[in-house]
C-alpha positions in Angstrom: 0.0 0.0 0.0 1.4 3.4 -1.0 1.1 6.4 1.4 -1.6 8.1 -0.6 -3.7 4.9 -0.5 -3.2 4.7 3.3 -4.4 8.2 3.6 -7.8 7.1 2.2 -8.0 3.8 4.1 -10.3 3.1 7.0 -8.5 2.0 10.2 -8.8 -1.7 10.9 -10.4 -3.2 14.0 -8.3 -6.4 14.3 -8.9 -9.7 16.1 -8.9 -10.1 19.9 -5.3 -11.2 20.0 -4.3 -7.7 18.7 -6.2 -5.9 21.5 -3.0 -4.5 23.0 -1.5 -3.2 19.7 -0.9 0.5 19.5 -2.2 0.8 15.9 -5.1 -0.7 13.9 -3.7 -0.9 10.4 -6.2 -1.8 7.6 -4.9 -5.2 6.6 -6.8 -6.5 3.6 -8.7 -9.8 3.7 -6.9 -10.8 0.5 -3.9 -9.2 -1.2 -4.5 -6.5 -3.9 -1.0 -6.5 -5.4 1.3 -9.5 -6.1 4.9 -9.2 -7.3 6.6 -12.1 -9.0 10.3 -12.3 -9.4 10.3 -14.3 -12.6 14.0 -13.8 -13.1 16.8 -12.6 -10.8 18.7 -10.6 -13.5 19.0 -7.0 -14.6 20.6 -5.3 -17.5 21.9 -2.4 -15.3 24.4 -2.2 -12.4 22.9 0.7 -10.5 25.1 1.6 -7.5 22.1 2.3 -5.2 20.5 -1.1 -5.9 21.4 -4.4 -4.1 20.2 -6.5 -7.1 23.7 -7.6 -7.9 23.8 -9.3 -4.5 21.0 -11.7 -5.3 22.0 -15.4 -5.4 18.9 -17.5 -5.9 18.2 -20.9 -7.4 16.6 -21.1 -9.8 17.5 -17.9 -11.5 14.2 -18.1 -13.5 10.8 -18.9 -12.0 9.4 -22.1 -13.6 6.3 -21.7 -15.7 4.2 -24.0 -13.5 5.0 -21.8 -10.5 4.0 -18.4 -11.9 0.9 -20.0 -13.4 0.0 -21.5 -10.0 0.2 -18.1 -8.3 -2.0 -16.6 -11.0 -4.5 -19.5 -10.9 -4.7 -19.4 -7.1 -5.8 -15.8 -7.2 -8.0 -15.5 -10.3 -11.0 -13.2 -9.7 -9.5 -11.5 -6.7 -9.0 -8.2 -8.5 -5.2 -8.4 -8.3 -2.7 -6.1 -9.8 0.1 -8.4 -10.8 3.7 -7.0 -11.0 5.9 -9.6 -12.8 9.2 -8.2 -11.3 10.8 -7.7 -8.0 14.4 -6.5 -7.6 15.1 -7.1 -11.3 14.4 -5.7 -14.7 11.2 -7.4 -15.9 12.1 -7.4 -19.6 15.2 -9.5 -19.2 12.6 -12.2 -19.1 11.4 -12.7 -22.7 8.2 -14.4 -21.5 6.5 -11.1 -20.4 4.0 -10.9 -23.3 3.0 -14.6 -22.6 2.8 -13.9 -18.8 0.6 -10.8 -19.4 -1.8 -12.7 -21.7 -2.1 -15.6 -19.2 -2.9 -13.2 -16.3 -5.5 -11.3 -18.3 -7.1 -14.5 -19.7 -10.6 -15.0 -18.5 -10.2 -12.6 -15.6 -11.6 -9.1 -16.2 -10.6 -8.1 -12.6 -6.8 -8.7 -13.2 -4.4 -5.9 -14.0 -0.8 -6.1 -15.1 1.8 -3.5 -14.1 5.5 -3.1 -15.1 8.3 -0.9 -13.8 11.2 -0.8 -16.3 14.3 1.1 -17.0 13.2 1.1 -20.7 16.4 0.0 -22.4 14.9 -3.3 -23.5 11.6 -1.8 -24.8 11.8 -2.6 -28.5 9.0 -1.8 -30.8 8.1 -5.5 -31.1 8.0 -6.0 -27.3 6.0 -2.8 -26.8 3.4 -3.9 -29.4 3.1 -7.4 -27.9 2.6 -6.0 -24.4 -0.1 -3.6 -25.6 -1.9 -6.3 -27.5 -1.6 -8.7 -24.6 -3.5 -6.2 -22.4 -0.9 -4.6 -20.1 -2.6 -1.9 -17.9 0.3 0.1 -16.4 3.8 0.8 -17.6 6.2 2.9 -15.5 9.5 4.0 -16.9 12.3 4.8 -14.5 14.5 7.4 -16.3 16.6 9.1 -13.6 17.9 12.1 -15.5 17.5 14.2 -18.6 21.1 14.0 -20.0 23.8 11.3 -20.2 25.8 13.2 -17.6 23.2 12.8 -14.9 21.6 9.5 -16.0 24.5 7.2 -16.8 26.4 7.4 -13.4 23.2 6.1 -11.6 22.1 3.6 -14.3 25.5 2.0 -14.9 25.7 -0.1 -18.0 22.7 1.6 -19.8 23.0 4.0 -22.7 20.9 7.1 -22.1 20.3 7.9 -25.8 19.0 4.3 -26.4 16.6 4.7 -23.4 15.4 8.1 -24.6 14.9 6.8 -28.2 13.1 3.6 -27.2 10.8 5.0 -24.5 9.9 7.9 -26.8 9.1 5.5 -29.6 7.0 3.3 -27.4 5.0 6.3 -26.2 4.5 7.5 -29.7 3.1 4.1 -30.6 1.0 4.1 -27.4 -0.6 7.4 -28.4 -0.9 6.8 -32.1 -2.5 3.4 -31.9 -5.3 4.3 -29.5 -3.9 3.1 -26.1 -3.8 6.5 -24.4 -7.1 5.9 -22.6 -6.5 2.2 -22.1 -3.0 1.9 -20.6 -1.5 4.2 -17.9 2.0 5.3 -18.6 4.4 7.0 -16.2 7.8 8.5 -16.3 9.5 8.7 -13.0 12.8 10.2 -11.8 14.5 9.8 -8.5 15.7 13.3 -7.5 19.3 13.6 -6.4 21.5 16.7 -6.2 23.1 15.7 -9.5 19.8 15.9 -11.5 17.7 18.4 -9.6 18.5 21.2 -12.1 16.9 19.1 -14.9 13.5 18.5 -13.3 11.7 21.3 -15.2 13.2 20.2 -18.5 12.4 16.6 -17.7 8.7 17.5 -17.0 8.5 19.7 -20.1 9.6 16.8 -22.4 7.8 13.9 -20.9 4.5 15.4 -19.6 2.9 15.8 -23.1 4.0 12.2 -24.0 2.7 10.1 -21.2 -0.1 9.9 -18.6 1.9 11.2 -15.6 5.3 12.3 -14.5 6.6 11.6 -11.0 9.7 12.9 -9.3 10.4 10.9 -6.2 13.0 10.4 -3.5 15.5 7.7 -3.3 14.5 5.1 -0.7 16.8 2.9 1.3 16.7 -0.9 1.5 16.8 -2.5 4.9 20.2 -3.7 6.0 22.1 -1.2 3.8 24.0 0.5 6.5 21.3 1.2 9.1 22.2 0.7 12.8 19.9 -0.8 15.4 19.2 2.7 16.7 18.0 3.8 13.3 15.0 1.5 13.3 11.7 3.3 13.0 9.3 2.0 15.7 6.1 2.4 13.6 3.8 0.1 11.5 4.5 -0.6 7.9 2.4 -0.1 4.8 4.0 -2.8 2.7 2.3 -5.7 4.7 -1.3 -4.4 4.3 -2.3 -5.6 0.9 0.8 -6.8 -1.0 2.5 -10.2 -1.6 6.0 -10.9 -3.0 7.3 -14.1 -4.5 10.8 -15.2 -5.3 11.9 -17.5 -8.2 12.2 -20.3 -5.7 8.5 -20.0 -4.6 9.2 -18.4 -1.2 6.9 -15.6 -0.2 8.4 -12.7 1.7 6.9 -10.0 3.9 8.4 -7.2 1.9 9.7 -6.3 -1.6 12.8 -4.8 -0.1 13.7 -8.2 1.4 16.5 -9.0 -1.1 18.1 -11.8 1.0 15.0 -13.6 2.2 15.1 -12.6 5.8 11.3 -12.6 6.3 9.9 -15.6 4.4 6.4 -16.5 5.5 5.6 -19.5 3.2 6.3 -21.2 -0.1 3.8 -21.5 -3.0 5.0 -24.9 -4.0 3.6 -26.3 -0.7 0.8 -23.8 0.1 -1.8 -21.9 -1.8 -1.5 -18.1 -2.0 -4.5 -17.8 0.4 -2.9 -20.1 2.9 0.3 -18.0 2.9 -1.6 -14.8 3.3 -3.6 -16.2 6.2 -0.6 -18.1 7.7 0.4 -18.0 11.3 3.9 -16.7 10.3 2.4 -13.8 8.3 -0.1 -12.9 11.1 2.6 -12.9 13.8 4.8 -10.5 11.8 1.8 -8.2 11.0 0.9 -8.2 14.7 4.4 -7.1 15.7 4.3 -4.3 13.1 0.8 -3.3 14.3 2.5 -2.6 17.7 5.4 -0.8 16.0 7.9 -3.5 17.1 10.1 -3.6 14.0 13.0 -4.2 16.3 11.7 -7.7 17.0 11.7 -8.7 13.3 15.0 -9.6 11.7 14.4 -7.9 8.4 12.6 -4.9 9.8 15.1 -4.2 12.6 17.3 -2.3 10.1 14.5 -0.5 8.3 13.6 3.2 8.4 10.9 3.2 5.8 7.9 5.5 6.3 9.8 7.5 9.0 8.0 10.6 7.9 4.5 9.1 7.5 1.9 10.2 10.0 0.3 7.0 11.4 -1.7 8.9 14.1 -5.1 8.3 12.4 -4.6 4.5 12.8 -3.7 4.7 16.6 -5.9 2.5 18.7 -8.0 4.2 21.4 -8.9 2.1 24.4 
C-alpha cells in the first residue's frame, strides 16, 4: 500500500489477540497486489540497488510456479507486477505472462516498472496487444551526464529513443485511454537542475510524470538505533514471491530474511492467512520492527503520520 492509498484507508479493527496493539492498520482480507520475481537478473548495475547481491536458485521462475500463483488468485481483483528487484524485460516471457494473467479474468491488472532500455517496438506492441494496464519507466535524468552514473551499463540515448518511440506508438495506436504510462525520476542533487526540462519533455508524451525520493533498502547501513518503531504499509495488501517459490513479507527483502511461506507447498490464500504472516503483522501493528530480523534495520515511512490509525482504548 502506498502512502496516498493509506491516507484514504479506513483504520482496521483487528482480532482479539491484537487488543494491545498500538495501531489498527487496515490489513486486507486478500492481497490486492502481487509481485513475481520471474528472473533474478537486470541489464543495469545501479550503485544504489542491491540487485547484484542476489544469489537464488533457480534464476528463472518455472512456468508452473507463476501460473499457479495466478491460478490461485483469479477473480481477486489483483494487480500483478511480474518483477521484484530485477528488470522485468530481461525475461522474454512477459507478453506470454501478461496474456495468461488477463485470460478469463476481467478483474486482473498487469503493471511493469522498467528502465526502458529493452523496450523494443516488437516488445511494446506485444505487451499492448496482450492487455498490459500500467507501464512505469524509471528514467533518472535528462542527460547522459546525470543519467548514466546512476544507471550504470545503460546508454541514455538508447533509453530516450526507445521510450519515446513506445509512447509515440501508445498514443498513435489508440492506447492512451486504455494503458496508464508514467515517467519517474529519482531526484538527487546531480539531476535536480533538470527537473523542469524533464517534465516539459515527458508530460505531453505520457499519462503522468513523477519525481520521487531515493528510498533505502533494509540492512544497507542502518544501525539498530536507526529502526523506526512504527507500523508498515507494505504488509497491508501486497505479496511478494521469489523465483524459488518463497513468499516474503516485503519487496525490499533482497536476501529472504522474512519468508512467510512457499507457494510450492501452500496456496496463496494459505500463505496470506498463515500464522507466520499474522505474527509479523501483529508485531508491526505494535510498532515493534526491532523484533523482526528484516525490519530491525529499516527506516521506511519514517516521515509518514500514522496517528489516524492509533488504537484508542
